[in-house]
C-alpha positions as CSV (number, residue, x, y, z in Angstrom):
1,M,9.3,-44.3,-47.7
2,N,5.8,-43.3,-48.5
3,P,3.0,-42.8,-45.9
4,T,1.3,-46.0,-47.0
5,S,4.5,-48.1,-46.3
6,R,4.7,-46.6,-42.7
7,T,1.1,-47.6,-42.1
8,S,1.7,-51.1,-43.6
9,D,4.7,-51.5,-41.3
10,N,2.8,-50.4,-38.3
11,M,-0.1,-52.7,-39.1
12,I,2.3,-55.7,-39.7
13,E,4.0,-55.0,-36.5
14,E,0.8,-54.9,-34.5
15,L,-0.4,-58.1,-36.2
16,L,2.9,-59.9,-35.2
17,N,2.6,-58.6,-31.7
18,L,-0.7,-60.2,-31.3
19,H,0.9,-63.6,-31.6
20,R,4.1,-62.7,-29.6
21,S,2.1,-62.2,-26.4
22,T,1.6,-65.9,-26.3
23,N,5.3,-66.6,-27.0
24,D,4.2,-68.8,-30.0
25,F,5.7,-66.6,-32.6
26,P,9.2,-65.8,-33.2
27,R,10.8,-62.3,-33.1
28,T,11.4,-60.6,-36.5
29,T,13.9,-58.1,-37.6
30,A,12.9,-54.8,-39.0
31,K,14.0,-55.9,-42.4
32,A,11.7,-59.0,-42.2
33,Q,8.9,-56.8,-41.2
34,E,9.6,-54.5,-44.1
35,M,9.5,-57.3,-46.5
36,L,6.3,-58.8,-45.0
37,A,4.7,-55.2,-45.3
38,K,5.7,-55.0,-49.0
39,A,4.4,-58.5,-49.7
40,A,1.1,-57.7,-48.0
41,E,0.9,-54.3,-50.0
42,V,1.5,-56.2,-53.3
43,L,-1.1,-58.8,-52.4
44,I,-3.7,-56.2,-51.5
45,Q,-3.0,-54.1,-54.7
46,E,-3.4,-57.3,-56.7
47,A,-6.7,-58.2,-55.1
48,F,-8.1,-54.8,-55.8
49,R,-7.0,-55.0,-59.4
50,R,-8.4,-58.5,-59.9
51,A,-11.7,-57.5,-58.3
52,G,-11.9,-54.5,-60.4
53,E,-11.4,-56.5,-63.5
54,C,-14.1,-59.0,-62.3
55,A,-16.6,-56.2,-61.8
56,L,-15.9,-54.7,-65.3
57,K,-16.4,-58.2,-66.9
58,T,-19.9,-58.4,-65.4
59,G,-20.7,-54.8,-66.5
60,E,-20.7,-53.4,-63.0
61,T,-19.2,-50.1,-62.0
62,H,-18.7,-50.7,-58.2
63,V,-16.5,-53.5,-56.7
64,T,-18.3,-55.6,-54.1
65,K,-17.2,-58.4,-51.7
66,E,-18.6,-60.8,-54.2
67,H,-16.0,-59.8,-56.7
68,F,-13.3,-60.4,-54.0
69,Y,-14.8,-63.8,-53.3
70,K,-14.6,-64.7,-56.9
71,I,-10.9,-63.9,-57.3
72,L,-9.7,-65.0,-53.8
73,Y,-9.0,-68.7,-54.6
74,E,-6.9,-67.9,-57.7
75,L,-5.2,-65.1,-55.9
76,I,-4.1,-67.3,-53.0
77,L,-3.0,-70.0,-55.3
78,D,-0.8,-67.5,-57.4
79,F,0.8,-66.0,-54.3
80,C,1.5,-69.5,-52.8
81,V,3.3,-70.8,-55.8
């Protein structure tokens, strides 16, 4: 496991624990958390890739939040289907 995955696992666990305190969120297994962390990692990598492509298409060398806004709707739809 690489350091990024461990950080992602910790972040996912902390996010899940925020909802557990209200007892509104079911418990998850370590494998489920691992899968969720991997899905989040893939989503983030794809968001950066698409935002970078968007910046290049407009002739810019830096990715800004506006580039993320432009790709966000399509990215969400692609990951929901």
